[in-house]
ZAVOSE-174027 format. One record per residue (C-alpha): residue in three letters; x, y, z. Coordinates in steps of 0.1 Angstrom, whole numbers, padded with zeros to 4 digits, always signed. Example, Ala and Ser with C-alpha at 12.3 -4.5 7.8 and 13.67 -1.06 7.14 Angstrom:
! residues 2
ALA+0123-0045+0078
SER+0137-0011+0071
This chain:
! residues 367
MET+0310+0318+0374
ALA+0305+0297+0346
GLU+0266+0290+0340
PHE+0259+0252+0328
TRP+0228+0239+0312
ASP+0214+0208+0307
VAL+0220+0188+0277
LEU+0186+0177+0261
ASP+0182+0152+0231
ILE+0159+0158+0205
ASP+0127+0147+0224
GLY+0137+0170+0252
ASN+0149+0147+0275
LYS+0178+0156+0296
THR+0211+0136+0284
GLY+0229+0134+0318
ARG+0255+0158+0303
THR+0258+0196+0309
HIS+0270+0222+0288
GLN+0288+0254+0298
ARG+0272+0284+0284
GLY+0295+0303+0257
VAL+0305+0277+0245
PRO+0295+0261+0209
MET+0269+0236+0213
SER+0275+0203+0192
ALA+0251+0189+0165
GLY+0223+0169+0183
ASP+0226+0190+0215
GLY+0197+0211+0229
HIS+0192+0229+0261
LEU+0164+0244+0274
VAL+0152+0283+0274
VAL+0119+0296+0293
GLN+0095+0327+0283
ILE+0070+0339+0308
TRP+0038+0358+0306
ILE+0022+0374+0337
MET-0013+0383+0331
ASN-0038+0398+0356
ASP-0072+0396+0359
LYS-0076+0429+0335
ASN-0059+0402+0307
GLU-0029+0427+0307
PHE+0006+0415+0308
LEU+0037+0425+0329
ILE+0064+0436+0305
SER+0097+0449+0310
LYS+0123+0473+0290
ARG+0156+0457+0285
ILE+0191+0470+0292
GLY+0214+0457+0264
GLN+0210+0443+0230
PRO+0185+0456+0217
GLU+0188+0485+0239
GLY+0157+0500+0254
MET+0131+0477+0238
TRP+0104+0457+0255
HIS+0098+0424+0261
THR+0085+0395+0285
THR+0107+0377+0309
GLY+0128+0350+0297
GLY+0161+0332+0300
GLY+0179+0297+0300
ALA+0174+0270+0324
ILE+0204+0263+0351
ALA+0215+0225+0352
GLY+0194+0207+0377
GLU+0161+0230+0370
GLU+0128+0221+0354
SER+0110+0240+0333
ILE+0086+0256+0361
THR+0115+0265+0385
ALA+0134+0283+0358
ALA+0103+0303+0350
MET+0101+0310+0385
ARG+0138+0322+0391
GLU+0138+0340+0361
VAL+0109+0361+0370
LYS+0123+0367+0405
GLU+0158+0377+0393
GLU+0145+0400+0363
LEU+0115+0415+0386
GLY+0115+0405+0421
VAL+0079+0390+0417
ASP+0073+0358+0433
LEU+0054+0335+0408
ILE+0028+0309+0427
PRO+0034+0278+0405
LYS-0007+0268+0405
ASN-0013+0297+0389
GLY+0009+0289+0358
GLN+0005+0267+0325
ARG+0029+0257+0301
PHE+0014+0274+0267
LYS+0034+0256+0242
ARG+0068+0241+0239
TYR+0086+0245+0203
SER+0122+0244+0191
GLU+0148+0264+0167
PRO+0183+0261+0163
HIS+0207+0276+0185
ILE+0226+0310+0175
ASN+0260+0304+0161
ASP+0263+0268+0162
ASP+0251+0234+0154
GLY+0227+0229+0186
PHE+0192+0241+0191
VAL+0168+0250+0221
PHE+0135+0241+0233
ILE+0118+0272+0243
ASP+0088+0266+0270
VAL+0061+0294+0270
TRP+0045+0300+0305
LEU+0015+0318+0308
PHE+0007+0328+0348
ARG-0027+0345+0357
GLN-0011+0365+0388
GLU-0015+0398+0399
ALA+0017+0422+0409
ASP+0020+0455+0422
LEU+0042+0476+0403
ALA+0052+0493+0433
PHE+0069+0462+0447
VAL+0088+0452+0414
VAL+0123+0452+0416
LEU+0143+0455+0383
GLU+0175+0438+0376
PRO+0200+0467+0370
ASN+0219+0446+0345
GLU+0189+0435+0326
THR+0156+0457+0330
CYS+0153+0492+0336
ASP+0113+0497+0336
ALA+0083+0475+0337
MET+0043+0482+0330
TRP+0013+0464+0324
ALA+0001+0465+0288
SER-0032+0450+0272
LYS-0024+0426+0243
GLU-0036+0458+0222
LYS-0009+0480+0236
ILE+0016+0454+0228
MET+0005+0452+0191
GLU+0005+0488+0188
MET+0043+0489+0204
ILE+0051+0464+0177
GLY+0038+0486+0153
GLY+0059+0514+0167
GLY+0090+0490+0167
THR+0095+0492+0204
PHE+0085+0455+0214
ILE+0106+0427+0202
GLN+0080+0408+0181
GLU+0105+0382+0167
TRP+0116+0368+0198
PHE+0077+0357+0202
PRO+0068+0342+0169
TYR+0037+0326+0188
LEU+0022+0360+0199
ASP-0013+0357+0178
GLU-0018+0323+0193
LEU-0008+0334+0230
PHE-0035+0364+0224
TYR-0059+0340+0212
PHE-0059+0315+0241
CYS-0050+0338+0268
ASP-0084+0349+0282
LYS-0099+0315+0271
PRO-0102+0287+0300
PHE-0073+0268+0303
TRP-0089+0235+0288
GLU-0093+0254+0253
ILE-0052+0248+0253
GLY-0058+0211+0255
TYR-0088+0206+0232
HIS-0068+0224+0204
ASP-0038+0199+0211
ARG-0045+0164+0197
THR-0017+0149+0211
ALA-0024+0152+0248
SER-0055+0143+0271
THR-0068+0174+0286
PHE-0085+0158+0315
ALA-0075+0120+0327
LYS-0078+0095+0301
GLY-0106+0070+0300
PRO-0142+0075+0316
THR-0147+0092+0352
ASN-0145+0068+0382
ASP-0182+0070+0389
VAL-0189+0060+0351
ALA-0165+0032+0349
GLU-0178+0017+0384
PHE-0214+0020+0377
HIS-0221+0018+0339
THR-0231-0019+0343
ASN-0260-0008+0359
PHE-0273+0005+0326
LYS-0295-0016+0307
PRO-0282-0024+0273
ASN-0284+0000+0244
SER-0295+0030+0269
ARG-0301+0062+0251
ILE-0272+0085+0273
LEU-0267+0124+0272
ASP-0235+0137+0281
VAL-0236+0173+0291
GLY-0205+0192+0289
CYS-0185+0163+0274
GLY-0153+0179+0265
GLU-0132+0156+0242
GLY-0156+0128+0250
ARG-0142+0106+0274
ASN-0176+0093+0291
ALA-0192+0095+0257
ILE-0167+0074+0238
PHE-0165+0051+0266
LEU-0201+0043+0268
ALA-0204+0043+0230
ALA-0179+0013+0228
HIS-0204-0006+0253
GLY-0231-0004+0233
HIS-0251+0027+0243
ALA-0265+0056+0220
VAL-0248+0086+0231
ASP-0260+0121+0224
ALA-0232+0142+0240
PHE-0224+0182+0237
ASP-0201+0208+0248
LEU-0199+0246+0242
SER-0161+0242+0230
GLU-0160+0240+0192
ALA-0123+0225+0199
GLY-0135+0199+0220
ILE-0164+0188+0202
ALA-0138+0185+0172
LYS-0115+0166+0191
ALA-0141+0143+0206
LYS-0152+0136+0169
ALA-0117+0126+0158
ILE-0113+0105+0188
ALA-0144+0087+0182
ALA-0137+0081+0146
GLY-0105+0066+0151
LYS-0122+0040+0173
GLY-0148+0035+0145
LEU-0176+0048+0168
LYS-0208+0069+0163
ILE-0218+0093+0186
ASN-0237+0124+0181
PHE-0216+0150+0191
PHE-0226+0186+0188
VAL-0215+0223+0200
CYS-0244+0239+0223
ASP-0248+0262+0253
ILE-0265+0246+0282
GLY-0288+0279+0285
ASP-0297+0271+0246
TYR-0301+0233+0250
ALA-0336+0223+0244
PHE-0345+0185+0253
ASP-0367+0170+0225
GLU-0365+0132+0242
ASP-0362+0115+0271
TYR-0330+0096+0284
ASP-0320+0062+0301
ALA-0289+0085+0316
ILE-0278+0118+0318
LEU-0245+0127+0329
SER-0226+0160+0336
HIS-0190+0163+0353
GLY-0174+0193+0361
VAL-0195+0216+0341
LEU-0229+0226+0361
HIS-0209+0251+0384
LEU-0200+0273+0353
PRO-0232+0292+0340
GLU-0249+0314+0364
LYS-0273+0300+0388
VAL-0307+0303+0371
VAL-0295+0287+0339
ARG-0282+0255+0358
ASP-0309+0249+0381
ALA-0333+0255+0353
PHE-0311+0230+0332
LEU-0311+0205+0358
THR-0350+0205+0364
GLU-0354+0198+0328
ALA-0327+0170+0327
GLN-0346+0153+0358
ARG-0379+0157+0337
HIS-0363+0138+0306
THR-0346+0110+0326
ARG-0368+0082+0319
LEU-0384+0061+0351
GLY-0357+0040+0363
GLY-0330+0058+0345
TYR-0301+0078+0361
ASN-0284+0112+0366
LEU-0247+0110+0372
ILE-0236+0146+0383
ALA-0203+0161+0396
VAL-0199+0195+0405
PHE-0176+0220+0422
THR-0188+0236+0455
ASN-0180+0266+0475
ARG-0160+0251+0500
LEU-0132+0259+0482
PRO-0131+0290+0460
ALA-0125+0285+0424
THR-0089+0283+0412
PRO-0074+0315+0397
ASP-0076+0305+0358
ASN-0111+0291+0364
ALA-0129+0319+0386
PRO-0134+0339+0356
PHE-0155+0312+0339
THR-0174+0299+0375
LYS-0205+0315+0375
SER-0223+0292+0403
LEU-0202+0271+0428
PHE-0227+0247+0443
ASP-0234+0249+0483
VAL-0226+0218+0499
GLY-0257+0200+0501
GLU-0273+0216+0473
LEU-0267+0190+0446
PRO-0281+0159+0466
ALA-0309+0181+0478
LYS-0322+0186+0441
TYR-0325+0147+0441
ALA-0347+0145+0472
ASP-0375+0126+0454
TRP-0353+0104+0440
THR-0334+0074+0449
ILE-0296+0083+0456
ILE-0275+0056+0451
THR-0243+0071+0461
HIS-0235+0106+0472
ASP-0197+0117+0482
GLU-0183+0151+0491
GLY-0145+0161+0491
THR-0113+0177+0479
LEU-0099+0169+0446
ASN-0065+0176+0435
ASP-0062+0168+0398
SER-0035+0180+0368
HIS-0035+0188+0330
PRO-0011+0193+0306
GLY+0012+0222+0305
GLY+0018+0219+0344
VAL-0018+0229+0355
SER-0026+0218+0388
HIS-0057+0226+0407
GLU-0076+0217+0440
HIS-0114+0217+0440
ALA-0142+0212+0467
TYR-0165+0187+0447
GLU-0199+0169+0452
ARG-0210+0143+0433
VAL-0246+0120+0432
ILE-0259+0090+0412
ALA-0295+0090+0416
GLN-0322+0071+0401
LYS-0357+0085+0388
ILE-0384+0065+0408
């Protein structure tokens, strides 16, 4: 039975036309190919041995998207067909997209590289008889050893060094390195956008775990003096570039929460989606110091994830201390809590990353 692909334009958009596999493609026509890397909690990758050309070589799963498929559905189908593994969409992230000429004609291909953080029992792997004859979990060191020994198809995966660098890092690092995308929603967080008019003019503000600087940049644009730090060097570099492009002066710097030492007081201190990441003793000590270094009449705007829901699979290795429900407002019992809400957040990020978090958020004033 003939296989058809959606024809894509040079921007990767579907043209509404289809192309039959095996027929030469015309110049300017492209189609989509997916490559899928499955990584377990030991940072090992599920690879398989190929039947056919090149015979007996190891590789990762991949193939062409069929007409009507989206990238992620093509990735899930290919893995199911070749390995019998059911991928869970929320465990996947599109690591990157790149293009290259199509073989033996004038067309081209877009290659979407997917990284799934998911377990799979080799005992239940079902090999496709016409394509694969073996499967195993292999560390990146093992794969590099196989490349050196000529048993892994390196030329199919020119991004391997990049993948191996990012694979064991939090998802946001990939977004921070991409200057063309916003890792989180554009603009300030909702609480900052709605409450910032309560800040006195020219407030001194500290943004803790600022990431790409969404809140810091917004507040600096409204005339406030902002210090902002994050553990991610890529995040800070991106924040500096965005601020410079807007002509804003912000004191961005790289620092770990556990290493930060206050040397002044602030009118407002912000922290969004960060304080549940370090160990409990570290974040509790930091909150105590943040409160002590907030000026009288000043504000803390704090948002954290709670243990009402477990950390998502990609966040779990980096989440050391989810808050108990009610723990955050209890830490502000001696302050005036202006707003407090607790609920469930569904968000999405570049690369098809989707998350569901239980959160708790307060805006509190020091009296």
